[in-house]
N, C-alpha and C positions, 0 to 999 in steps of 0.2 A: 491873645495871640495863637493859640492851639486851636481855640474854637474856632477862628477864622480861616484855619487851614484845614479844618475840618478833621482834627484828631480827638475830638471828645465825643465823636459818636461813628466813629470810623465804622463799624459793623450794622448800623442802624441802616433800616430801609430809607433811600431817598424820598420818601414820600412824606415820610416822619422828620425831615430834615437834616439825615444822616448821608453818610459816604458810600454806604453799600458795598463795601469791603467784607472780604472773607478773614478768617482769625488768623492764618500765616500770614497776612500783610499788617496786620492789629498787632502782631507778635514784631516783624521786622522795624514799625516802626517804635514801639515801645522799647525794643533793645537800644536803638540809636540815640533815644532820648535818654535812656536810662546811665548811658555809658557817659553821658555830662553831668545829669542831675536825676539823680534818684526820685527826689521828691518832686519833681515837675511829673517823674515818669508815675508815682503812684497815686498823684491826684488824677492823671489820666487813665490809669488803671480801673480805678474805683469809678470813674464816671462811666466808662466804657462797658467794663465786665460786670459789675454788679449793678450800677442804678439802670444805664438803657436798656442794657442785654436783658435782664429781668423784667421792667416794663415793657419792651418790645413783646415777650414771649406771652407774658402773663395777664396783662391789663388790657380791660377793653379801649375800645375807640375813641369814649370820650375823655378817658383818662389820659391815654397817649396823644390826642390832639393838645389837650389843657396842660402835660408835665412833660411828655417826652421831647415834643417838637423842640422847646428851647434849650432841655437839657443837650441833645442831640447836636444843635446848632452852635452849642457852647455859648450861648447867651446867659446861662446860669450852670452853676454845677452843682450835682447832687451829693447826698452821704447815704451810706447804707449802715444802718442800726441795729445790731445784733449783741454784740458782744454787752455785758454786764459784770458788775463787781463779782458775783459767783457763777456768773453763765459765759464764758468766753467759747472755749470748743464744745464745750456741753450745752449744746443751743436747746435741748429739751428743758433745763432749769431755768424757764424766763422768770423772773420776778416783775417786770413790768408786766401792768395787767390794763388791759381794756375790756372795760363794762360795757355792757351792749346795754344802751338807754332808749331803744327804740328807733330813732330816725339818726341818733349818734351815737358814739362810744366815748368814753370818759376814761381818758388815758392816764395812766399813774407810774411811774418808776425812774430808772436811772440807767442811762446807756455809758459805756466806759470807752475809750480807745478808738473813738470816732473821727477817722479823717475826713476832712473837708468839714470839721466840727462847726466853726463859725463863719465860714465862706460859704457854704452851700445855702441853696434857697429852697431845695427839695429833698426831703428825708424820708427813707424808707426804714418803716419801724416796725419791729418784729414785738409783738407782745401775747400775753398769755391771757384769752379770753373765758375758756373753762377748764379751770383745774384736773377737775375728775377725769376729763379727756385726756389728758397728758399732753403729748405733742399733737394730737387730732383737733386739742382745743385751742392752739397758737396760731394769729392771724398778723399779716402784714397790712401796713396802712400808710397810706401817703400822706405826710403831715409837712405845713408850711411854715418856713420860720414865720416870725412872729406872733404866731398864735399865742392868745392870753394863754398863761401858764406853762409855755416853754420857754426854759430858761438854758443859758448856754453857758458851763463854767471855764476856770481859766485854761489858757494852753498850755498844754502840757509840756515840762523840757526835757526834751530827748538827748539820748547821747548822739543819734543820726537821723536820718531822715527831716532835718530840724526846718526845711522849707517848706513843709507839709504841716497845715494847722492839725493838732490831736485834741480833742478836748471831751471831757464828760457833759453829757446833757442831761436836764431833768424833765421830767413832766410831772405837773400838777393840775389835776382835773382839768387837762387839755380836751376841748371837746374835737371830735373827727368826724365828720358826715359820712353817715352810711356808704356813700358813692366813692369814698375813700378808700375801701377795703378792696386790696387785690384779691380777687378770685373768689370762690364759695366761701363759707364760714368753715373755717378751720384748713386752710387750704396754706397757711403761712409758714408753717415748718419745711413743707415740700417746697414753695416758695424759696426758702433761705437755702435750703440743701441744694436744690438744682441750681440756682444762682451762682452760689459760691464755687461748684465745681468747674464753671467757666472761669471766674474770678482767680484760680488760682495758675491757669494759665497765663495771665498780665502779670502775677505776682513771680511766677517762674521766668517771665521774659524780663522783668525788672531786674532782678539777680543775675540772669544771665548777664545784660546789661552794663549791672557795676562790675562785672569780674571782667566782660571784654574792654572795657574802658580803662580799668587799672592793667590790665595786662596791656595795651596798647601804649599807655604812659611809661610801663616799666621797659618795654623794649626801647621807646625813643629815649630814655632818659640813657640804658645800656651803651646806648651807639655814640653819646656825647662825653660820656661821664670815663675821664681817665684815671689808673691806678696801675701803679707798676710797668709805665710805661706804654701802655697802651689802653683802649676802649675796652672798659669791662666786658663787653658783649661779646669778646675775645679768648674770656674767661672760662673754663669749661663750669665750673660751678654756678656761674650766672647762665650758662647757656642750658645747663640741667634744670634750674628753675624754670626758667622760660619755656621750656620744651614740654616739663609737667603742668607747666600753666596751660599752654595752648591745648594740651589733650584733654585736660579736664574741660575748659570751655567748649571744646569741640563736641564730646560726648554730651554735656550738659543742653548744649545748641539742638542736637539731633533727637533728644528727649522732650524739649519743647517745643520744637516742629512738627513731631510726630503727635502729641497731645491736639496740638491746632489743625492737623490734617485731618487728625479723628473726628475733631468736632464740625470742621468744613464737610466732610463725607457723611456726615449724620451716623458716626458709630459712637461703640460706647467708648468715652474717655474720661470715665470717672478715676478709672486707675492709673492711665496713662498723665491724667492732669497733677495728681496727687506725687505720682512718682517725679516728674519733672520740678515740681514746685521745693520740694526736699532736697534733690539733689542738687538743683541749680543754686538753691539757699547755700547749701555747706560748699560748694565750690567757690560761689562768692565770698565767704569767709575765708577760704584756704588760698584764694589768689591776691586778694585785695593784701590780706598779712604779708605774703612772698613780694607783691609791689614795694609795700612799705621796705622790706628787707634790702631789694634789690636798689634802693634809693639811698638806701645807708641812712645817716643821720637827716639828709634831706626830707625823708620819708614822713617823718614828725613834726615836720613844718607846715603851717596852710599853704604855703605859696607853691608847691610841688601836687598840692590836690589829691594825692593818693590816700593821705589821712583821712579824708572826709571820705571818699569811696570804703575805706574801713569800716568807719564807723556808720555807714548807712547800708552796709552790709551786714 
């Protein structure tokens, strides 16, 4: 349904099947969807910020027509495969290798924590081609589900974001055609780092939505729940909680909007996107915890949803 509504390729040029919107519009949509379901939001974020954005900016025309168009239309979804058992944030320590065999690469290794791991059809895989060159020997490849030697591990049983499938991926002598390499030889590390900068804006918007959704539920509940002869919204201790929550959410919102605006105006948004992501994530944790407190015992049961938002945060 998100694909049909244009939410899976929001910033992609319409000539490639996208909606052609800006980053601020994307953030607005991400926030509203995350208010209700953070899992749906992260599926949307990965497809937009990491897969489609990276492909549109760095892939050649043939790659875009073959892979980007169905992704932007939401006919299929994609996955971004960087993290490994020993290489999460340290992206330079790739153990997955892609050996140059002439007209194809031989891909071997394991990727961890891959969002859309089993439901994706198109995978962007970062791998080391030349260890001697360090980060300059890393490449990015487009890999299709179903290729021989490509296996998908069991779904991870997570505390939160449970509606999004997270898996480990195993590659054993997977033949990747030369034409599926993104950019020049050795471009993979730069591709991953530049793509992740935009990805941080999407995840920041997801965190903002989680916080805003929890706040709205807390306000709604405080207006109907009575204690000591009046609605708890009339008690100053609850008012203080709600005021602090609203203030933190507004600060996070402005950081997220600023990062998106900088991206839209073609300014450097590296620092802004990192600030937005860390601050919005911390606000999501603080606000959802307080939302559970406002709900009292009911905050601990699934019927009232805030416990799910807290786990997602």
